[in-house]
C-alpha positions as CSV (number, residue, x, y, z in Angstrom):
1,M,-38.3,-160.9,-81.7
2,S,-39.7,-157.3,-81.8
3,E,-41.4,-156.2,-85.0
4,L,-40.0,-152.7,-84.5
5,T,-37.2,-153.6,-86.9
6,E,-39.7,-154.1,-89.7
7,I,-40.9,-150.5,-89.6
8,G,-38.0,-149.2,-91.8
9,G,-35.6,-146.3,-91.1
10,V,-37.4,-143.3,-92.4
11,A,-40.8,-144.4,-91.0
12,A,-39.2,-145.1,-87.6
13,G,-37.5,-141.7,-87.7
14,R,-40.9,-140.1,-88.2
15,L,-42.4,-142.0,-85.2
16,I,-39.4,-140.9,-83.1
17,A,-39.9,-137.3,-84.1
18,Q,-43.6,-137.6,-83.1
19,G,-42.7,-139.0,-79.7
20,R,-44.4,-142.3,-80.5
21,L,-41.2,-144.4,-80.5
22,S,-38.1,-144.2,-78.4
23,P,-34.6,-144.4,-79.9
24,V,-33.6,-146.5,-76.9
25,E,-36.5,-148.9,-77.5
26,L,-35.7,-149.1,-81.2
27,T,-32.0,-149.6,-80.7
28,S,-32.7,-152.3,-78.1
29,A,-34.9,-154.1,-80.6
30,Y,-32.2,-154.1,-83.3
31,L,-29.6,-155.3,-80.8
32,A,-31.9,-158.1,-79.6
33,R,-32.4,-159.1,-83.2
34,I,-28.6,-159.1,-83.8
35,E,-28.1,-161.2,-80.7
36,A,-30.6,-163.7,-81.9
37,L,-29.6,-163.9,-85.6
38,E,-25.9,-162.9,-85.7
39,P,-24.7,-166.4,-84.6
40,K,-26.4,-167.7,-87.7
41,L,-25.7,-164.9,-90.2
42,H,-22.2,-163.6,-89.3
43,A,-23.0,-160.1,-90.8
44,F,-20.9,-158.1,-88.4
45,A,-17.2,-157.7,-87.9
46,H,-18.0,-155.6,-84.7
47,V,-21.3,-155.1,-82.9
48,M,-21.0,-151.7,-81.1
49,A,-23.8,-152.4,-78.5
50,D,-22.5,-150.2,-75.7
51,Q,-21.8,-147.3,-78.0
52,A,-25.1,-147.7,-79.7
53,M,-27.1,-147.6,-76.5
54,A,-25.2,-144.6,-75.2
55,Q,-25.9,-142.8,-78.5
56,A,-29.6,-143.8,-78.4
57,R,-29.9,-142.2,-75.0
58,T,-28.3,-139.0,-76.3
59,C,-30.7,-139.0,-79.2
60,E,-33.7,-139.5,-76.9
61,A,-32.6,-136.4,-74.8
62,E,-32.0,-134.3,-78.0
63,I,-35.4,-135.2,-79.4
64,A,-37.1,-134.5,-76.1
65,A,-35.5,-131.1,-76.1
66,G,-37.0,-130.4,-79.5
67,L,-33.8,-131.0,-81.6
68,R,-34.3,-133.2,-84.6
69,K,-31.2,-133.6,-86.8
70,G,-32.7,-135.4,-89.7
71,P,-34.8,-138.3,-91.0
72,L,-32.7,-141.0,-89.3
73,H,-32.2,-139.3,-86.0
74,G,-32.3,-142.1,-83.4
75,V,-32.4,-144.9,-86.0
76,P,-29.7,-147.6,-86.1
77,V,-27.4,-148.0,-89.1
78,A,-24.2,-149.9,-89.8
79,V,-21.0,-149.2,-91.8
80,K,-18.8,-151.6,-93.7
81,D,-15.7,-152.5,-91.8
82,L,-13.4,-150.5,-94.1
83,C,-14.8,-147.2,-92.7
84,E,-12.4,-145.9,-90.0
85,T,-14.0,-145.5,-86.6
86,A,-12.4,-143.8,-83.6
87,D,-14.1,-146.2,-81.1
88,A,-13.7,-149.6,-82.9
89,P,-11.1,-151.5,-84.9
90,T,-11.1,-151.4,-88.7
91,A,-9.9,-154.7,-90.1
92,A,-11.0,-154.2,-93.8
93,G,-11.4,-158.0,-94.0
94,F,-7.9,-158.8,-93.0
95,P,-7.6,-160.9,-89.8
96,M,-4.1,-159.4,-89.3
97,F,-5.8,-156.0,-88.7
98,A,-8.4,-157.3,-86.2
99,D,-7.1,-154.8,-83.6
100,R,-6.1,-152.0,-86.0
101,R,-7.5,-148.6,-84.7
102,A,-7.2,-145.5,-86.7
103,G,-8.0,-143.1,-83.9
104,H,-10.4,-141.1,-86.0
105,D,-13.6,-141.4,-88.0
106,A,-14.0,-141.6,-91.7
107,T,-16.0,-138.7,-93.1
108,V,-19.0,-141.0,-93.7
109,V,-18.9,-142.0,-90.1
110,E,-18.6,-138.4,-88.9
111,R,-21.6,-137.5,-91.0
112,I,-23.7,-140.4,-89.7
113,R,-22.9,-139.5,-86.1
114,A,-23.7,-135.8,-86.8
115,S,-27.0,-136.8,-88.3
116,G,-28.1,-138.5,-85.1
117,A,-28.3,-141.9,-86.7
118,V,-27.2,-144.6,-84.2
119,L,-24.0,-146.5,-85.3
120,I,-24.8,-150.0,-84.3
121,G,-21.9,-151.9,-85.8
122,K,-19.4,-152.6,-88.5
123,T,-20.3,-155.1,-91.2
124,Q,-18.1,-157.9,-92.4
125,L,-16.5,-157.9,-95.9
126,S,-14.3,-159.8,-98.2
127,E,-10.5,-159.6,-97.8
128,G,-9.4,-156.0,-98.7
129,A,-12.8,-155.5,-100.4
130,L,-11.8,-157.8,-103.2
131,A,-13.9,-160.8,-104.2
132,I,-13.2,-163.6,-101.7
133,H,-13.3,-163.6,-97.9
134,H,-10.1,-164.4,-96.0
135,P,-10.1,-168.1,-95.1
136,D,-10.0,-167.2,-91.4
137,V,-13.1,-165.0,-91.7
138,T,-16.5,-166.7,-91.3
139,L,-18.6,-165.8,-94.4
140,P,-21.8,-163.9,-93.9
141,V,-24.8,-166.1,-94.7
142,N,-27.6,-165.2,-97.1
143,P,-30.8,-164.8,-95.1
144,W,-32.9,-166.0,-98.1
145,R,-31.1,-169.2,-98.7
146,A,-28.0,-170.3,-96.8
147,D,-26.3,-171.8,-99.8
148,L,-26.5,-168.6,-101.9
149,W,-23.6,-166.1,-102.4
150,T,-24.0,-162.9,-100.4
151,G,-22.2,-160.7,-102.9
152,S,-18.7,-159.3,-102.7
153,S,-17.5,-157.4,-101.0
154,S,-20.1,-155.6,-99.0
155,S,-21.6,-158.9,-98.1
156,G,-22.2,-158.1,-94.4
157,S,-23.9,-154.8,-95.2
158,G,-26.3,-156.6,-97.6
159,V,-27.1,-159.4,-95.1
160,A,-27.5,-156.9,-92.2
161,A,-29.9,-154.8,-94.3
162,A,-31.9,-157.8,-95.5
163,A,-32.2,-159.4,-92.1
164,E,-33.2,-156.1,-90.4
165,L,-30.1,-156.0,-88.2
166,C,-30.0,-152.3,-89.1
167,A,-32.2,-149.9,-91.0
168,A,-29.5,-149.3,-93.6
169,A,-25.8,-149.9,-94.1
170,I,-22.9,-148.3,-95.9
171,G,-21.1,-150.4,-98.5
172,S,-18.5,-149.8,-101.1
173,D,-18.4,-150.7,-104.8
174,T,-15.3,-151.1,-107.0
175,G,-16.5,-153.7,-109.5
176,G,-20.1,-154.4,-108.2
177,S,-19.8,-154.7,-104.4
178,I,-23.0,-152.6,-103.7
179,R,-24.9,-154.1,-106.6
180,F,-24.1,-157.7,-105.9
181,P,-25.0,-157.7,-102.2
182,A,-28.2,-155.9,-103.3
183,I,-29.3,-158.5,-105.7
184,C,-28.1,-161.5,-103.7
185,N,-29.9,-160.3,-100.5
186,A,-32.9,-158.7,-102.2
187,V,-32.3,-155.2,-101.0
188,V,-31.8,-151.7,-102.6
189,G,-28.3,-150.6,-103.4
190,I,-27.2,-147.1,-104.6
191,K,-23.8,-146.8,-106.2
192,P,-23.5,-143.0,-106.4
193,T,-21.6,-140.9,-108.9
194,W,-17.9,-141.3,-108.3
195,G,-16.9,-138.5,-105.9
196,R,-20.5,-137.9,-104.7
197,V,-19.5,-139.5,-101.3
198,S,-16.1,-138.8,-99.7
199,R,-13.7,-141.7,-99.5
200,H,-11.6,-140.1,-96.7
201,G,-11.0,-142.7,-94.0
202,V,-12.3,-145.5,-96.2
203,F,-9.8,-148.3,-96.7
204,P,-9.1,-148.3,-100.5
205,L,-9.1,-151.1,-103.0
206,S,-8.7,-149.0,-106.1
207,W,-8.5,-145.2,-105.7
208,T,-10.2,-144.3,-109.0
209,L,-12.8,-147.1,-109.0
210,D,-14.0,-147.1,-105.4
211,H,-17.5,-145.7,-104.7
212,V,-19.2,-145.5,-101.3
213,G,-23.0,-145.9,-101.0
214,P,-25.9,-147.3,-99.0
215,L,-27.9,-150.6,-98.9
216,A,-31.3,-150.9,-97.3
217,R,-34.5,-152.9,-97.6
218,R,-36.4,-149.7,-98.7
219,V,-35.6,-147.1,-101.3
220,E,-36.4,-144.3,-98.9
221,D,-34.0,-145.6,-96.3
222,A,-31.1,-145.9,-98.8
223,A,-32.0,-142.4,-100.0
224,A,-31.9,-140.9,-96.5
225,L,-28.5,-142.5,-95.7
226,L,-27.1,-141.2,-99.0
227,G,-28.3,-137.8,-98.2
228,I,-26.5,-137.9,-94.9
229,V,-23.1,-139.0,-96.3
230,A,-23.0,-137.3,-99.7
231,G,-21.3,-133.9,-100.4
232,R,-18.0,-132.2,-100.7
233,D,-15.2,-133.0,-98.2
234,E,-12.0,-131.0,-98.3
235,R,-10.1,-134.1,-97.0
236,D,-11.0,-135.9,-100.2
237,P,-10.0,-133.6,-103.0
238,T,-11.8,-135.9,-105.5
239,S,-15.2,-135.4,-103.8
240,L,-17.7,-133.3,-105.8
241,A,-18.8,-129.8,-104.7
242,A,-22.3,-130.0,-106.2
243,P,-25.0,-129.3,-103.6
244,V,-26.8,-132.4,-102.2
245,P,-30.5,-132.3,-102.8
246,D,-33.2,-133.6,-100.5
247,Y,-33.4,-137.2,-101.9
248,L,-36.7,-137.8,-100.0
249,D,-38.4,-134.9,-101.8
250,D,-39.2,-135.4,-105.5
251,G,-40.6,-131.9,-105.7
252,G,-43.9,-133.3,-106.9
253,T,-42.5,-133.8,-110.4
254,G,-42.9,-137.6,-110.6
255,L,-41.7,-139.5,-113.7
256,A,-43.9,-138.0,-116.4
257,G,-41.9,-137.3,-119.5
258,L,-38.6,-138.9,-118.3
259,R,-36.9,-140.7,-121.2
260,L,-36.1,-144.3,-120.3
261,G,-33.4,-145.8,-122.5
262,F,-33.3,-149.5,-123.3
263,D,-30.9,-151.4,-125.6
264,E,-32.7,-154.8,-125.9
265,S,-29.8,-156.6,-127.4
266,Y,-27.3,-155.3,-124.9
267,A,-29.6,-155.9,-121.9
268,T,-31.0,-159.3,-122.8
269,D,-28.6,-161.3,-125.0
270,G,-27.3,-164.2,-122.9
271,V,-29.2,-163.0,-119.8
272,L,-31.2,-165.2,-117.6
273,P,-34.8,-165.2,-119.1
274,E,-36.4,-164.4,-115.7
275,T,-34.1,-161.3,-115.5
276,A,-34.9,-160.3,-119.0
277,A,-38.6,-160.5,-118.1
278,I,-38.1,-158.3,-115.1
279,L,-36.5,-155.7,-117.3
280,K,-39.6,-155.7,-119.4
281,R,-41.7,-155.5,-116.3
282,A,-39.7,-152.5,-115.1
283,I,-40.3,-150.7,-118.4
284,E,-44.0,-151.4,-118.0
285,V,-44.2,-150.2,-114.4
286,L,-42.2,-147.0,-115.0
287,G,-44.1,-146.4,-118.2
288,G,-47.3,-146.5,-116.2
289,R,-45.8,-143.5,-114.3
290,G,-45.3,-141.6,-117.5
291,T,-41.8,-142.4,-118.6
292,V,-41.2,-142.5,-122.3
293,L,-39.4,-145.6,-123.7
294,K,-36.6,-144.8,-126.1
295,A,-34.6,-147.5,-127.9
296,V,-30.9,-146.8,-127.6
297,T,-27.6,-148.3,-128.6
298,M,-25.3,-148.9,-125.7
299,P,-21.8,-147.5,-126.4
300,Q,-19.3,-150.3,-127.1
301,S,-18.2,-151.4,-123.6
302,D,-15.9,-154.3,-124.2
303,A,-12.7,-152.2,-124.0
304,A,-14.0,-150.5,-120.8
305,Q,-14.8,-153.8,-119.2
306,R,-11.3,-155.1,-120.0
307,A,-9.9,-151.8,-118.6
308,W,-11.3,-152.6,-115.2
309,T,-8.8,-155.3,-114.4
310,P,-5.4,-153.5,-115.0
311,I,-6.7,-150.4,-113.3
312,C,-7.9,-152.3,-110.2
313,L,-4.9,-154.6,-110.0
314,S,-2.2,-151.9,-110.3
315,E,-4.0,-149.4,-108.0
316,A,-4.5,-152.1,-105.3
317,L,-0.8,-153.0,-105.5
318,C,0.1,-149.4,-104.8
319,V,-2.2,-149.3,-101.8
320,H,-0.6,-152.3,-100.3
321,Q,3.0,-151.3,-101.1
322,D,2.4,-148.2,-99.0
323,L,0.3,-149.9,-96.3
324,K,1.8,-149.5,-92.8
325,G,1.7,-152.6,-90.5
326,A,1.0,-155.1,-93.3
327,D,2.6,-158.5,-93.0
328,P,2.9,-160.4,-96.3
329,A,2.2,-163.5,-94.3
330,G,-1.1,-162.1,-93.3
331,Y,-2.6,-162.1,-96.8
332,S,-4.4,-165.1,-98.1
333,D,-2.9,-167.0,-101.1
334,S,-5.6,-165.6,-103.4
335,F,-4.9,-162.0,-102.3
336,K,-1.1,-162.5,-102.8
337,Q,-1.8,-163.7,-106.3
338,F,-4.0,-160.7,-106.9
339,L,-1.1,-158.3,-105.8
340,A,1.4,-160.3,-107.9
341,A,-0.9,-159.8,-110.9
342,G,-0.9,-156.1,-110.2
343,A,2.9,-156.0,-110.2
344,A,2.8,-157.5,-113.7
345,V,0.6,-154.6,-115.2
346,S,2.9,-152.4,-117.2
347,G,2.6,-148.6,-117.4
348,A,1.5,-148.9,-121.0
349,E,-1.3,-151.3,-120.1
350,Y,-2.5,-148.9,-117.4
351,A,-2.4,-146.0,-119.8
352,R,-4.4,-147.9,-122.5
353,A,-6.9,-148.9,-119.8
354,N,-7.4,-145.3,-118.8
355,L,-7.8,-144.2,-122.4
356,A,-10.5,-146.9,-122.9
357,R,-12.1,-145.6,-119.7
358,R,-12.2,-142.0,-120.9
359,Q,-13.6,-143.0,-124.3
360,F,-16.4,-145.1,-122.8
361,A,-17.3,-142.5,-120.2
362,G,-17.5,-139.8,-122.8
363,N,-19.7,-142.0,-125.1
364,L,-21.9,-142.8,-122.1
365,D,-22.2,-139.1,-121.2
366,A,-23.2,-138.4,-124.8
367,L,-25.9,-141.1,-124.6
368,F,-27.3,-139.5,-121.5
369,E,-27.8,-136.3,-123.4
370,T,-30.6,-138.1,-125.2
371,I,-32.1,-140.1,-122.3
372,D,-32.6,-139.6,-118.5
373,L,-32.3,-143.2,-117.2
374,M,-31.4,-146.6,-118.6
375,V,-32.5,-150.0,-117.5
376,V,-30.0,-152.8,-117.5
377,P,-29.4,-156.1,-115.6
378,V,-27.2,-156.5,-112.6
379,T,-25.7,-159.7,-113.9
380,P,-26.6,-162.1,-116.7
381,N,-26.4,-165.1,-114.3
382,P,-28.7,-166.3,-111.7
383,V,-27.5,-165.6,-108.2
384,P,-24.8,-168.3,-107.8
385,T,-24.3,-170.5,-104.8
386,V,-21.3,-169.9,-102.6
387,D,-19.6,-172.9,-104.2
388,E,-20.5,-171.8,-107.7
389,F,-19.0,-168.3,-107.0
390,H,-15.7,-169.8,-105.8
391,R,-15.5,-171.7,-109.1
392,I,-16.3,-168.6,-111.1
393,C,-13.8,-166.3,-109.4
394,P,-10.5,-167.9,-110.7
395,D,-12.0,-168.3,-114.2
396,P,-11.3,-165.0,-116.1
397,E,-14.1,-165.6,-118.6
398,G,-16.6,-166.6,-115.9
399,L,-15.7,-163.5,-113.7
400,E,-15.9,-161.2,-116.8
401,R,-19.4,-162.5,-117.5
402,L,-20.5,-162.1,-113.9
403,I,-19.4,-158.4,-113.6
404,R,-20.2,-157.4,-117.2
405,F,-23.1,-155.1,-116.2
406,T,-21.5,-153.7,-113.0
407,C,-17.8,-152.9,-113.4
408,I,-18.3,-150.6,-116.4
409,Y,-20.2,-148.1,-114.3
410,D,-17.3,-148.1,-111.8
411,V,-15.0,-147.5,-114.7
412,S,-17.2,-144.6,-116.0
413,G,-18.3,-143.3,-112.6
414,H,-22.0,-143.1,-113.5
415,P,-24.6,-143.7,-110.7
416,T,-26.9,-146.7,-110.5
417,I,-29.7,-148.0,-108.3
418,T,-30.3,-151.7,-107.9
419,L,-33.9,-152.6,-107.2
420,P,-35.2,-156.0,-105.9
421,A,-37.7,-157.7,-108.1
422,G,-38.9,-160.8,-106.2
423,L,-37.6,-164.3,-106.4
424,S,-37.0,-166.6,-109.3
425,S,-38.8,-170.0,-109.8
426,A,-35.7,-171.5,-108.1
427,G,-36.0,-169.1,-105.1
428,E,-33.0,-166.9,-106.1
429,P,-33.5,-163.1,-105.7
430,L,-34.0,-161.1,-108.9
431,A,-33.1,-157.5,-109.4
432,F,-32.3,-154.9,-112.1
433,Q,-30.3,-151.6,-112.3
434,L,-31.3,-148.2,-113.4
435,V,-28.3,-146.1,-114.6
436,G,-28.3,-142.4,-114.9
437,P,-26.1,-139.4,-115.9
438,R,-23.7,-138.1,-113.4
439,L,-25.3,-136.6,-110.2
440,S,-28.7,-138.0,-111.2
441,E,-29.2,-139.9,-107.9
442,H,-32.4,-137.9,-107.3
443,L,-33.9,-139.3,-110.5
444,L,-32.8,-142.9,-109.7
445,I,-34.4,-142.6,-106.3
446,R,-37.6,-141.1,-107.7
447,A,-37.9,-144.0,-110.1
448,G,-36.9,-146.5,-107.4
449,L,-39.7,-145.3,-105.2
450,A,-42.2,-145.6,-108.0
451,W,-41.0,-149.2,-108.7
452,Q,-41.2,-150.1,-105.0
453,A,-44.7,-148.7,-104.7
454,D,-46.1,-150.3,-107.9
455,F,-44.3,-153.6,-108.0
456,G,-45.4,-154.1,-104.4
457,W,-43.1,-156.9,-103.4
458,R,-42.9,-156.9,-99.6
459,A,-41.4,-160.3,-98.7
460,R,-39.0,-160.8,-95.8
461,P,-36.3,-163.5,-95.5
462,P,-37.5,-166.7,-93.8
463,L,-35.6,-166.2,-90.5
């Protein structure tokens, strides 16, 4: 298989702009890799080969005419199959919607097309973007080790990015579904500030918890894709109006003087020792770039963590009560149970959950007045196997433990970046999160680039 896919998105975009690489050649290389590996990995719900090649030819003509639209012009990317597309179905993980066509593009898809990036396909996901794939859907396979979980629900996006089936992919995150595919597949994941990326045309799980963001093998590729899709969208009134910076330009300021917060008790108690060691390594690496370590006390998060469940359950129920074309027989038994649990949430429970959310978010905002970034795990557990994950899911305590470091930042809406940190002694991917104040994605990316450069891990899955 061609090694063109190893170049990376931003680097390939530069070569294309210089006339040293053809968008048609690059897209053909990605499609050849998909053809070779997709039967083994099952990352895609839809491969859009004909559309991708037609778009690549258009890109080639545009660039030959001197028009460069951005850093990923002519570079293949993918979107999670809950992003509406005018020219392909959007099943959102439900086999009953395999032929469902919206007739329009989601805002993120519109912006990807307008940027000149080549939309190569739509990645597979769990049922309705919840935790478990529908039994009639073939699970994506982890390219590092086939028995390992691929992360819910943006599993296909994580696998596609890790296996170099695209330069970057869009995922979504309601309780950890960008962060978990990032750690499981050893890629970078950015969960932006809530509202930083429009959710118009993105099939919802929970309106006030859903976040849309990128996954990629390299920080710069995730940053470039975020820069393309971020920004105000009048069709999503919850989207933020703040200007979108150039995430690929750190302004030459580096990390000197940035205050890095760390609550050792919060971040290491009950956490896999190899993960705790990686947190300490991250502090060392970023300290070498000039960050100033500051001991902090994480705001009490138990109530916020508990708030996630009633919010997600009840909002998902509302989504599916109003969903046109849904057949109750088309849901799996586990998804039916999920919706039934949503029906059991009282108005008082939902109100209390939102109060806990507001209190935690306010306390976290106050903490970020004293620090710039905070380092935390993604999960206290090692990456589970597929079988272990299916045993964890029905166990409330096990699931609560798994998502303890992810769901609270969906509840609060603060941005995070997940950074790969090599493999454990058992061959499981390791990673950590940096969390920042609202709209601090530029700082997270700057720190992520420093980690990527100095940690220096460049392994590829053994495919």
